[in-house]
ZANU-359428 format. One record per residue (C-alpha): x, y, z; residue number from 1; chain. Coordinates in Angstrom, 2 decimals, padded with zeros to 5 digits. Layout:
ZANU-359428
+---------+---------+---------+------+------+
|    east |   north |      up | paro | mike |
+---------+---------+---------+------+------+
|       X |       Y |       Z |  NUM |    A |
...
+---------+---------+---------+------+------+
END
This chain:
ZANU-359428
+---------+---------+---------+------+------+
|    east |   north |      up | paro | mike |
+---------+---------+---------+------+------+
|  020.64 | -011.89 | -011.42 |    1 |    A |
|  023.29 | -009.22 | -010.92 |    2 |    A |
|  025.12 | -007.38 | -013.72 |    3 |    A |
|  027.91 | -004.83 | -013.54 |    4 |    A |
|  027.76 | -002.05 | -016.14 |    5 |    A |
|  030.36 |  000.71 | -016.05 |    6 |    A |
|  030.86 |  000.60 | -012.27 |    7 |    A |
|  027.08 |  000.49 | -011.75 |    8 |    A |
|  025.58 | -002.69 | -010.37 |    9 |    A |
|  022.23 | -003.70 | -011.90 |   10 |    A |
|  019.95 | -006.27 | -010.27 |   11 |    A |
|  017.29 | -008.04 | -012.28 |   12 |    A |
|  014.40 | -008.95 | -009.98 |   13 |    A |
|  010.79 | -010.08 | -010.33 |   14 |    A |
|  010.02 | -009.65 | -006.62 |   15 |    A |
|  008.77 | -006.02 | -006.40 |   16 |    A |
|  005.06 | -005.34 | -006.93 |   17 |    A |
|  005.89 | -002.85 | -009.68 |   18 |    A |
|  007.33 | -005.68 | -011.78 |   19 |    A |
|  004.21 | -007.79 | -011.24 |   20 |    A |
|  002.15 | -004.76 | -012.36 |   21 |    A |
|  004.10 | -004.57 | -015.63 |   22 |    A |
|  007.08 | -002.35 | -014.73 |   23 |    A |
|  010.75 | -002.86 | -015.48 |   24 |    A |
|  012.81 | -005.62 | -013.88 |   25 |    A |
|  016.17 | -003.84 | -013.67 |   26 |    A |
|  017.13 | -001.96 | -010.49 |   27 |    A |
|  020.17 | -000.54 | -008.83 |   28 |    A |
|  020.62 | -002.02 | -005.35 |   29 |    A |
|  019.39 |  001.17 | -003.66 |   30 |    A |
|  016.31 |  001.39 | -005.93 |   31 |    A |
|  015.40 | -002.21 | -005.19 |   32 |    A |
|  015.82 | -001.77 | -001.44 |   33 |    A |
|  013.79 |  001.47 | -001.47 |   34 |    A |
|  010.98 | -000.18 | -003.42 |   35 |    A |
|  010.88 | -003.22 | -001.15 |   36 |    A |
|  010.91 | -001.01 |  001.96 |   37 |    A |
|  007.92 |  000.96 |  000.58 |   38 |    A |
|  006.08 | -002.31 |  000.02 |   39 |    A |
|  006.86 | -003.47 |  003.57 |   40 |    A |
|  005.59 | -000.16 |  004.93 |   41 |    A |
|  002.38 | -000.52 |  002.89 |   42 |    A |
|  001.79 | -004.08 |  004.13 |   43 |    A |
|  002.48 | -003.01 |  007.73 |   44 |    A |
| -000.01 | -000.15 |  007.43 |   45 |    A |
| -002.71 | -002.48 |  006.09 |   46 |    A |
| -001.99 | -005.01 |  008.84 |   47 |    A |
| -002.25 | -002.30 |  011.50 |   48 |    A |
| -005.52 | -001.12 |  009.95 |   49 |    A |
| -006.86 | -004.66 |  010.25 |   50 |    A |
| -005.87 | -004.86 |  013.93 |   51 |    A |
| -007.40 | -001.43 |  014.65 |   52 |    A |
| -010.64 | -002.49 |  012.94 |   53 |    A |
| -010.79 | -005.71 |  014.99 |   54 |    A |
| -010.26 | -003.84 |  018.27 |   55 |    A |
| -012.74 | -001.14 |  017.33 |   56 |    A |
| -015.36 | -003.78 |  016.53 |   57 |    A |
| -014.72 | -005.52 |  019.87 |   58 |    A |
| -015.00 | -002.23 |  021.79 |   59 |    A |
| -018.25 | -001.26 |  020.05 |   60 |    A |
| -019.76 | -004.59 |  021.10 |   61 |    A |
| -018.43 | -004.27 |  024.66 |   62 |    A |
| -020.36 | -002.74 |  027.54 |   63 |    A |
| -017.33 | -002.36 |  029.82 |   64 |    A |
| -016.46 |  001.10 |  031.09 |   65 |    A |
| -012.72 |  000.54 |  030.56 |   66 |    A |
| -011.13 | -001.36 |  027.69 |   67 |    A |
| -007.64 | -002.47 |  026.77 |   68 |    A |
| -006.21 | -001.77 |  023.31 |   69 |    A |
| -002.87 | -002.80 |  021.86 |   70 |    A |
| -003.04 | -002.13 |  018.12 |   71 |    A |
| -001.84 |  001.48 |  018.35 |   72 |    A |
|  001.45 |  001.12 |  020.19 |   73 |    A |
|  002.10 | -002.61 |  020.22 |   74 |    A |
|  001.52 | -002.93 |  023.96 |   75 |    A |
| -001.64 | -003.04 |  026.03 |   76 |    A |
| -003.07 |  000.27 |  027.25 |   77 |    A |
| -006.23 |  000.83 |  029.27 |   78 |    A |
| -008.65 |  003.50 |  028.00 |   79 |    A |
| -012.11 |  004.64 |  028.90 |   80 |    A |
| -014.45 |  003.05 |  026.35 |   81 |    A |
| -015.44 |  006.37 |  024.74 |   82 |    A |
| -011.82 |  007.56 |  024.51 |   83 |    A |
| -010.75 |  004.26 |  022.96 |   84 |    A |
| -013.48 |  004.55 |  020.32 |   85 |    A |
| -012.43 |  008.11 |  019.44 |   86 |    A |
| -008.74 |  007.14 |  019.29 |   87 |    A |
| -009.26 |  003.99 |  017.23 |   88 |    A |
| -011.67 |  005.71 |  014.82 |   89 |    A |
| -009.15 |  008.49 |  014.30 |   90 |    A |
| -006.35 |  005.99 |  013.61 |   91 |    A |
| -008.57 |  003.96 |  011.29 |   92 |    A |
| -009.61 |  007.09 |  009.35 |   93 |    A |
| -005.97 |  008.21 |  009.03 |   94 |    A |
| -004.85 |  004.82 |  007.72 |   95 |    A |
| -007.77 |  004.47 |  005.29 |   96 |    A |
| -007.11 |  007.97 |  003.93 |   97 |    A |
| -003.40 |  007.25 |  003.47 |   98 |    A |
| -003.99 |  003.91 |  001.74 |   99 |    A |
| -006.75 |  005.27 | -000.51 |  100 |    A |
| -004.81 |  008.37 | -001.54 |  101 |    A |
| -001.70 |  006.33 | -002.30 |  102 |    A |
| -003.70 |  003.94 | -004.50 |  103 |    A |
| -005.39 |  006.84 | -006.34 |  104 |    A |
| -002.08 |  008.65 | -006.93 |  105 |    A |
| -000.39 |  005.44 | -008.16 |  106 |    A |
| -003.32 |  004.84 | -010.52 |  107 |    A |
| -003.10 |  008.37 | -011.91 |  108 |    A |
|  000.68 |  008.08 | -012.38 |  109 |    A |
|  000.24 |  004.77 | -014.20 |  110 |    A |
| -002.39 |  006.34 | -016.47 |  111 |    A |
| -000.06 |  009.29 | -017.15 |  112 |    A |
|  002.84 |  006.95 | -017.89 |  113 |    A |
|  000.78 |  005.04 | -020.46 |  114 |    A |
| -000.46 |  008.22 | -022.11 |  115 |    A |
|  000.94 |  011.47 | -023.28 |  116 |    A |
|  002.50 |  012.87 | -020.14 |  117 |    A |
|  005.66 |  010.83 | -019.50 |  118 |    A |
|  005.99 |  009.00 | -022.80 |  119 |    A |
|  004.38 |  005.88 | -024.14 |  120 |    A |
|  004.38 |  002.61 | -022.30 |  121 |    A |
|  001.76 | -000.09 | -022.56 |  122 |    A |
|  000.91 | -001.93 | -019.35 |  123 |    A |
| -000.24 | -005.47 | -020.08 |  124 |    A |
| -003.79 | -006.20 | -018.91 |  125 |    A |
| -002.92 | -009.79 | -018.03 |  126 |    A |
|  000.37 | -011.14 | -016.83 |  127 |    A |
|  000.88 | -014.93 | -016.91 |  128 |    A |
| -002.90 | -015.49 | -016.97 |  129 |    A |
| -003.36 | -013.32 | -013.86 |  130 |    A |
| -005.83 | -010.53 | -014.51 |  131 |    A |
| -004.70 | -007.05 | -013.49 |  132 |    A |
| -007.39 | -004.65 | -012.28 |  133 |    A |
| -007.84 | -001.54 | -014.35 |  134 |    A |
| -007.64 |  001.75 | -012.46 |  135 |    A |
| -011.10 |  003.03 | -011.46 |  136 |    A |
| -010.81 |  006.09 | -013.69 |  137 |    A |
| -010.28 |  003.85 | -016.75 |  138 |    A |
| -013.87 |  002.76 | -016.40 |  139 |    A |
| -015.27 |  006.27 | -016.75 |  140 |    A |
| -013.07 |  007.47 | -019.59 |  141 |    A |
| -010.21 |  009.89 | -019.99 |  142 |    A |
| -009.43 |  012.42 | -017.32 |  143 |    A |
+---------+---------+---------+------+------+
END
């Protein structure tokens, strides 16, 4: 639903992942678009990681001297087998590091939001009977 408050348009949406994780449902149009674009970028990165992993697995099991890969640029490129392995491993490591660090930072920010740092806000542990995973650091105690 869309509301106009003092020349500022407010959109109420349950689509963003932050809402599913217990965040607020009110956004300005630019906030909503920015959040959805971040989610699209995250999904694209995970999809590319999956394609890189599949090609890397296929190349490791291949005995050919030259191989063709397409996950990096979206079009087929011929590489020497060893060069393809180095390139795909590098891309895989970069994507895994980016995804892992983003998840850790988001977990820390959520923990800080619930605690003393940014004010008090309680994140529900279950939303509509769907269990929400606790951040990994919640299992070992306070930071």
